[in-house]
C-alpha positions in Angstrom: -0.1 0.0 -0.1 1.0 3.5 -0.7 1.5 6.6 2.2 -1.7 7.1 3.9 -3.0 10.7 3.9 -2.6 12.0 7.6 -5.6 12.1 9.3 -5.4 15.7 10.1 -4.8 16.5 6.6 -8.3 14.8 5.6 -10.1 17.9 7.6 -10.9 20.7 5.6 -8.4 23.4 6.1 -9.5 26.9 7.7 -10.0 29.1 5.0 -7.1 31.7 4.9 -6.6 34.8 3.0 -4.2 34.2 0.0 -0.5 35.1 0.4 0.6 38.7 -0.4 2.1 40.1 -3.5 5.2 40.8 -1.6 5.7 37.2 -0.6 6.5 36.4 -4.4 9.0 39.5 -5.0 12.0 37.6 -4.3 14.4 35.3 -6.3 13.4 31.8 -7.8 15.5 30.0 -5.4 14.4 31.7 -2.4 10.8 31.4 -3.3 11.3 27.6 -4.0 12.5 27.1 -0.3 9.6 29.4 1.1 6.8 27.9 -1.1 7.5 24.2 0.7 4.9 23.7 3.5 2.3 26.3 1.4 -1.1 25.3 0.5 -2.2 25.5 -3.4 -5.7 26.0 -3.6 -7.8 25.7 -6.8 -11.6 26.9 -6.2 -12.9 24.8 -9.3 -16.0 26.5 -10.8 -18.9 24.2 -10.4 -16.6 21.6 -8.6 -15.6 23.1 -5.3 -12.2 23.7 -3.5 -9.2 21.2 -4.2 -5.9 21.8 -2.2 -2.5 20.4 -1.4 0.6 21.1 0.7 3.4 22.1 -1.6 6.5 19.4 -0.8 8.7 19.6 -3.8 9.7 22.7 -6.1 12.1 23.7 -8.7 13.6 27.1 -9.3 13.9 28.7 -12.7 15.6 31.7 -13.9 15.8 34.0 -16.9 18.3 34.7 -19.7 21.1 33.3 -17.6 19.4 30.1 -17.0 19.7 27.4 -20.0 17.2 25.4 -18.2 14.5 28.1 -18.2 11.6 28.9 -21.0 13.0 32.5 -20.5 16.9 31.8 -22.0 16.3 33.1 -25.0 14.2 36.0 -24.2 10.4 36.9 -24.4 7.9 34.7 -26.4 4.1 34.4 -26.4 4.5 31.3 -24.5 6.7 32.8 -21.6 5.7 36.3 -21.5 4.1 35.6 -18.1 7.5 34.7 -16.4 8.2 38.2 -17.0 5.9 39.6 -14.2 4.2 40.9 -12.2 5.3 38.5 -9.2 2.3 36.4 -7.7 0.6 35.3 -11.0 0.5 31.6 -12.4 2.5 30.5 -15.4 0.9 27.1 -16.7 2.1 25.5 -19.7 1.6 22.2 -21.7 4.5 20.0 -22.7 5.2 17.0 -24.4 1.7 17.3 -25.8 0.3 15.8 -22.5 1.0 17.6 -19.2 0.1 20.9 -17.7 2.9 22.4 -15.4 2.2 24.9 -12.8 4.6 27.5 -11.8 4.4 30.9 -9.6 6.1 33.8 -11.1 8.4 35.7 -8.8 11.0 38.3 -8.7 10.9 41.9 -9.8 8.7 42.6 -12.7 10.6 42.6 -16.2 12.9 40.0 -15.0 12.0 36.8 -15.7 11.8 33.8 -12.9 9.4 31.4 -11.7 9.2 28.2 -9.8 7.9 25.0 -10.6 5.6 23.2 -8.3 6.5 19.4 -8.6 4.4 17.7 -6.0 1.9 18.2 -3.3 0.4 16.6 -0.4 -3.1 16.4 -1.0 -5.5 17.7 1.6 -8.7 18.6 0.2 -11.0 17.2 -2.6 -9.3 13.6 -2.5 -12.4 11.8 -3.8 -12.3 13.7 -6.9 -8.5 14.0 -7.4 -8.9 10.1 -7.5 -11.6 10.2 -9.8 -9.5 12.3 -12.1 -6.3 10.4 -11.7 -8.2 6.9 -12.6 -8.0 5.6 -8.9 -4.3 6.3 -8.0 -3.6 5.7 -4.5 -3.1 8.6 -2.2 0.6 8.7 -2.6 0.4 9.0 -6.3 -2.2 11.5 -6.9 -0.1 14.6 -7.0 3.6 13.3 -6.9 4.9 14.7 -9.9 3.9 18.4 -12.0 1.9 16.8 -14.4 -0.2 14.5 -12.2 -1.0 17.5 -9.5 -2.2 19.7 -12.8 -4.8 16.8 -13.4 -6.0 16.1 -10.1 -6.5 19.9 -9.5 -8.0 20.6 -12.9 -5.3 23.1 -13.4 -4.8 23.7 -17.3 -3.8 26.6 -19.8 -7.2 28.6 -18.8 -5.4 29.3 -15.5 -2.3 30.6 -17.2 -1.3 34.3 -15.8 -4.0 34.0 -13.3 -3.4 36.2 -10.3 -2.7 34.3 -7.1 -4.3 37.1 -5.0 -7.6 36.3 -6.8 -10.6 33.7 -6.2 -9.7 31.3 -8.8 -6.4 29.8 -7.6 -3.9 31.0 -4.9 -1.5 30.0 -2.1 -2.0 29.9 1.7 0.1 30.2 4.6 0.0 26.5 5.4 2.7 25.1 7.6 6.1 26.3 9.0 8.9 24.4 7.8 12.1 24.1 9.6 15.2 24.7 7.3 16.8 21.3 8.4 13.6 19.6 7.1 14.5 20.8 3.4 16.6 18.7 1.1 18.1 20.2 -2.2 19.3 18.6 -5.5 19.8 19.0 -9.2 16.6 19.6 -11.3 14.9 17.2 -13.1 15.2 16.4 -16.7 17.3 19.4 -17.8 20.3 17.4 -19.5 20.5 19.9 -22.4 21.3 22.8 -19.8 25.4 22.1 -19.8 27.1 23.2 -16.8 23.9 24.0 -14.9 22.5 20.5 -14.9 23.8 19.9 -11.6 23.2 22.8 -9.6 20.9 22.3 -6.7 17.4 24.2 -7.6 15.4 21.6 -6.7 13.8 21.7 -3.3 11.8 18.9 -1.2 10.6 18.2 2.3 12.9 15.3 3.3 11.1 11.8 4.2 7.7 13.3 2.9 6.2 10.3 1.1 4.2 12.6 -1.7 7.4 13.9 -3.2 7.9 12.7 -6.9 9.6 9.5 -7.2 12.5 10.8 -9.1 15.5 11.7 -6.8 18.6 13.7 -7.7 21.9 12.5 -8.0 23.5 14.7 -5.8 21.3 15.5 -2.3 22.7 18.6 0.1 20.8 20.4 2.8 19.2 23.5 1.5 21.4 25.4 4.1 24.4 24.1 2.2 23.2 25.4 -0.9 22.7 29.0 0.2 26.2 28.9 2.3 28.2 28.4 -0.8 29.5 24.8 0.1 27.3 23.7 -2.8 27.3 25.0 -6.7 24.7 27.9 -7.1 
């Protein structure tokens, strides 16, 4: 059997105000760490509220980051990445998956954080139906999976995260020692950037995606300069 959703997580979370715009006005690596433990909520029209605690993220920069969609400048697809912070960047990839990102940093300078995995906490019955009866640990343990489970698609691209469609709430406080860091997934083309520890996840959390980085470091080490940046 897969991991069980904690009993406390099955209770409907108290409704909270969306995080303020200022929360997103920071660099992608800082935001990728800060997003862990926050709650992603989609109030799906005609369906209801679906939510999950963020347990895994990846940071992406702009022109200087060869793994980023913004590496070659502004396009129709990536325009949202250039700001303002606190909006959703949702793209379709491989002809089959949507991916949900949070735009961050100063307006005009492209940066975003990919949400890679959630711990599901609200709307589990609907998530299971949408995911073909998947076990709780598989419902939202990947960027494509979580978008299917929460009903996130291109209609939410550029949605304001301070609005009433999709937003983030404060959620849980995460100790720095509980955060692991390692290389991002699927960016073999990014040359010397491949090994940079720009992926972050909660240690020991069973809802993190199954893909594990080759190099694992504590997030604090990445900040201190003991790991590549």
